[in-house]
N, C-alpha and C positions, 0 to 999 in steps of 0.2 A: 486297894489291893495290899494294904497293909505297908505301904512304901511312902517316905516323906515326900518323894517326887512322884507325881503322876503324869502319864502321857499327855503331851501337848496337843490333844486332839482339836481344842480350839484354835489354836495357831494355824494348824495343818489345815483345817478345813477352810479357815479363811483364805488361806492361799489358793487352795482348790476354787473357792469361789471368785477368787481374783483372775483364774485362768491358768494357775499354775497346773502343769501336768501331774497324773496321779502317781507316776514313778519317783517324784520328788518327796511325796507323803510317804510312799513306801520307804525310800532311803532314809527318811528322817526316822520313821518307826524303828528300822532295823539299827540305826545309829543309837537310839534311845535305849533299845534293849540291850546292846552292847555295852553301854555306859553302865547301866543299872546291874549288869551281870560280871563287869570287868572281862568281858570276852575281847579277843582281839580280832574276831572276825564275824560278821553276821551275814547270812546268805538266805536268798529265797530261791528256791529251785522250782521250776515250771516245767510242763512238757513241751518238747520242741515241736514244730508243725507237723513233722511225720507222726508223732505220737508214740514213737518207739523209744526215744531218748529223753534224758532230763536236762536241762539247761540251767547254768548259773545265771539267772536271768537279773538278779540285783545283788550286788556285793557291796558291803562296806568294811572298812577296816584295812588291815595289812593286805598288801598285794592285790587290793581290789580291781585295779585296772587289768592285771594280769589274768585274773581269774574269771572275770566277767565275759560271759559268752561261751565259756567252757561247756562242752557237752559229754556225757557218758550214759552208758546203759544202766538202768536202775540196779540189776543185780551185780553191778561191778563196784558198787560203792558202800560205804559202811552204813549208808542210810538207807539200805534195801529194807529193813523193818517198817520204817516210816513211809517210805515211797510205795511199798507193794502191800504191806500187811496193815498199813494205817495205825500203827502203834507209835507210842512215844519212844524216843531212842535216847540213851544215855551211853557214854563212853569215856573210860580213864584209863591211860597207859602211860607209862614212863616214856616211850617212844613207839612210834607206828608209822611206817612209811606208806604214804598214798600218792596216786598222780598228782594230787594238788598240794602235796608238800607234807611236812610233819604235823600229825595231829596228836596233840597230847590229851585233851579233854574235849568233849562235845555232847551237845544234847539237841535234838529236833522233834518237832511236832508237825502233823500233817495240817494242811489247810482243810477245814472240815469236809467241803464238798466239792473239792478240786483234785481228781486223780493225778497220781505221779507228782504232786507237789508237796512242798515241806519248807517250813521256816527253821534255820539253824543256826546255832552259836557255837563257836570254835575256840579252843585254845585260851580257856582262863587258867590262871596260874594255880589255882586249886580246883579239885573237883566240884561240879556245878552241885548247888544244894537243892532240896525238894522244893523250895519257895521260888527258886529260879525257874524249875519245871512249871510250876504253876502259872508264873507270870507269862512264860513263853506260850503256854496253851492257851491263855485268855487272849493274848495278842494275835492268836493265828486267826481268829474270825474276823476282826476289823481289818487286818492285812489282805485276807481274801476278799474282802468288799472292795479295797482299792484296786486290787487286781482285776476285779471283774468290771469295776469302773474303767480302768485302764483299756481292757478288751472291748468294752462297748464303745469308748471313744475312738479306738483304731478302726471299728466296724463303720461308725458314723463317717470318719474321715474318708475311708475307702469308698463307701456309697456316694459321699460327695463327690469324690473324685470321679468315680464312674459317672454321675448324672452329670457332672460339668462337662465331661468329654462327650456324653450322649447328647447333650443340649448344642455341642457346637457340630454335631455330625451332618445335620441337614445343610448347614451353610458349607461344610467340607466337600459334601457330595455336589451340591448346587444342580445345575442342569446337565452335567455330565453323568449319566447313569452307566458308562462303561465299566467293566470288570476291573480294568487295570485302575481305574481312578477310585474305585471302592476299595481295592487293595491297597493303594497308597494311603487312603484315610484310616483303614484299620491298622496299617503299619505305624501310624503315628501313636495309636493308642499302645501297640506291642512294645515300641521303644521306651516309653513311659514305664511300663512295668518291668521289663526286662532289657535294658540296654545292651547286654552281652550278645544277643542274639535271638533269631525265632523265625517262623515261616509258617505259611498256610498251604495245605495240600487239599485239593478236591478231588472227588470221585470221578473217575472216566466214566463214560457213558454205559459201559457195561458193569459198572460197580464192582470191579475186581481189584482194580489199582488204585491207589491215592496219587496224583499228579501233583507235583510242585508248583503252586501258582505264585507264589512270592517267598523271598526269604532276604533276611539282612543278618549282619554280623560276619566275623571274620572266619568262623567255623564253617567246615564243609557239612552240607545236609543233603540228604538223599534226593535224588531227582524223582524217584518214584518209590512209593510204599505199599507192597503187596498187603491187602488188609487182614490176610491171615497170619502176618508176622507180628502183629501187634497183640498186646495182652487182650485177653477176652474180654475184660471188664472196661475196656477204654471207652466205650459208647457210653456206659452208666456212670461212670466217676472218672475223675482226672487220674492218669497213671503217669509213672516216670519210666523214661526210656533213656538209652545212651547212644550217641552218634558222635564218631570220631573222638570218643573218650570223654565227652562233655555230657552230664545230665541234662535233660529237657523234661518240662512236665507237658503233658499231652492232655488237651480238651477236645472233646467232641463238639463239632458245630453241627447241632440238630434243630431240624424244623419239622414240626407236626410229627414227632417221634421218629423221624427219620433221618439218619446222619447224611448230611451233605459233604463234610469233609472234617478235617482236623486242623487245630491250632497247637502250635508247640512253641514254649518259651524257655529258653536258657535258665536253670535256676541260679538266681543271683547267689553268690558265694557269702555275703555278708547277711543280707535281709531276705531270706527266703519267703518270709510273710508279705513281701511287697507285691506277690502275685494274687494275693486274696481279694483283691477288688476286681479281678478279671471274670471270674465265674458269673456274677450277675449280669454281665454284659454278653454272654455268650449267644444268647438267643436273639439279640440285636444284630450282633455280628452275622449270625446265620441267615437272617432276614435280610439283611443289606446284600450279602452275597447271592443269595437266591433272586432278589430282584435284579441285580446286575447281570447274573447268568440268563435270566429270562428275557432281559433287554438284548443282550448279545445273540441269543438264540433268535430271538424274533428279527433282528437286525439282519442275521445272516440268512435266515429263511427268505426274507424279502430280497436280498441280493441274490439270491438262488433263484427264486422265481422270476426277478427281472431278466437273468441270464437265459433261463429257460424261455420266457416269452420272446426275448431277442431271438433265440435259436429257431423258435417255430416260425418266425417271420422270414428266416434266412432259408429254412427247409421248404417253406412254401414257395420259394423261388427255384430251388434246385430241381432239374429236370432229368438227372441220372442217378441211378443207384449208387454209383461209386462217390457221387457229391454228397449225397445224403449219409453215406456211412463214413466219410472223412470228417463231416461236420460232427457226428455223433462222437467218433473217437476223439477229436481235438476237444470237445465240450467235457467229456468225462475225465482227460488229463487235467483240465483247469479246475474242474470241481472237486475231485477225489484224488488225493495222493496215490499213485501206483506206477508200475513200469511198462507193462504191457496190455493193450486192449485188442480183444478178439470178438469179431462178429461172426456168428454162425447162421446158416441158413439151411433148409432141408436140400439134400442131395437129390436131384431130379432123376438121377439114373439109379441109385441105390436108396430106396426109400428107408432103408433101416440105418442111414448114415447121416450125419451133418456135415457141412462143408464149411470150412473156415474162409469166407469170402473177403475178409478185411482184416489186416493186423496191423497195429500202430504202436511203436515203429515197427518196420518191416521183420519179421523173422521167419526164415525158410522151414525151421524145425516145426513151428506151429502151423504154417501154411500148409504143409505136407501131413498134417495129423487130422484125420476126418474121424471124430468119435463116433461110438454107437449112439443111435438117436434115443435110446433109452438106459443103457447099462454103462452110463459114464456119468461124469458131474454135469457137463453142460447137456447131455441127453436127459438126464433126469429132469432138469430145469424144463427143458423143451416138452418132455413127456407130461410132467405134471403141473406145468404152468405156475411154479412157485420160485421164489429166489433161494440162493444157497450163498451162506457166507461162511467159508472154510479158512479158519486161521492157520490150522495145521493140515495142509493139503495131502500130505504123506499118509497120514491116519484117518483121513475123511472117509466113511464108508461108501460114499458115492463116487470116489476116485480109486477105489482099490481094484475094481474089475477090469478098467481099463485106463491106468493112470495117465494124466497129461504129461507130455514129454517136456524137456528144458530144465528140469530140476527146480521148479518154482515152489515157494514155500506156502504162500497164502493165494485165495482167490475169492473172488465175489461175483456171482452170476445172476443174472435176472432175465426174465422172459422179455422178448420183444412181441406184446401182444395188442389186439385189438378186440374189444369185447371179450369174447369167450375164445377167440383163435388166436393161436400162437404163430407168429410169423418166424421167428428164430431166437436167437440168444446172444446176449451180450455179457462179455465176461472180463473182468479186471485181474491182473495177476501181478504178484510182487515176487521178487528173489529173496527178500528179508522176512521173517514171519511178522505179521501184524494182526490185530483184530480189528475188523470193519464194524463201526458204530451202527446203532439203529437208524440214526439221521443219514448216514452214507447209504444203507441199503435202501431207504425211503427214497434218497435223492437220485440214485441210479435207476431205481425203479420208474421213477417219474420221467427222467431223461429217457429211458428206453422206450416208454409208452409215447412220448413225444414224436421221438423218430418212427416208431411202428406206425403212427398214422401216416406219415408221408409216404412209407414204403408200400402202406397199403394203397394209397391214392395213387401212386405210380405204377403199381400193379394194376389197377383196374383201367389205368390210361392204355398201358402197353398190351393189355390181354387180348 
């Protein structure tokens, strides 16, 4: 290079071989450049994790500790020609005020193949000379190699951390396959990546709202997240959202290209790249949660079937219509959250009307309302032998011609049927709006059919 003193690559590479981090070799190269050119400050600027700003990733010389980690937008700095246009930059002025302090002289060269990057030297007593620029340009390539080595090591460390956690996952889960236990295991990972806070949200059964399944940290997080309030691209790539004034990075939990829910982690204020080891694990997290949900659903179905079997035995011993209807209503309240249960049978005197033969708890308003056997919500269920879930009862088309009394908000109605014959209708009502899930519709349908079999048997006995 035409200098008596050459870069100490041999010593620097030896230190790397002994396990020294690449950032030490980068700092040594910057110090060497500053010494050779009599610059007071050496800088290495690299893009921040967002890719929208540049960060003073490495600084040697005056005010190094103060400037290290400083970020700015590329077009807000004197180095804009180097950062954006990839050209050599030189500057000399008696005085010039910048956010980083007084810059009298300066030069910068881009790293050859790394966008928004530059190595810069500032504040030589005299203007930088042409051979200084040549030296800086030649050093840019080996410095970029060190940067890429540092990035590769960080990626390997992240993968090692991810694999280490993943290797412990089977032991953490153990024989307890419950959703709560799976969430506790996942929380241990999340706390390592983002100690400040985070949470997991899973889709409700109707896939319109994400419900909070777990959270930690001091900041308040939403209990529900309507899917249409998230950025459109959240399923395809991580996005940033803000809750209670705190930024979070949101990751989709996807299984077989179908989003199961989302994971959100508070962005660390000091080391945002600490989250980069999370994405490779997202598929494993989604699979763990999916298996836990399947286990819970299977266990819940088994519990429901056991209750229905026990109910069928009790119904077999019931000898009166009232006893059967009472058992059905009591079982409905145990299995599905709601406020009022109504059972309708055909009116024997008015064939175009249904009679509310049982209401639990008792309501005179409901007992005194005999809906049309076709042009009402329970009438439609009776006439067409099909269930109806009405989350917004006031706007449901089958409830407009003859609205149900009492100011109820939501309803679920299913037929009491035996084979192709409809004996009546069973309806659940709530005063507060709610959506009934597909599982609840199926459960009530099965319960109603169980009761209908006994009603049919009693009907034949008393015929």
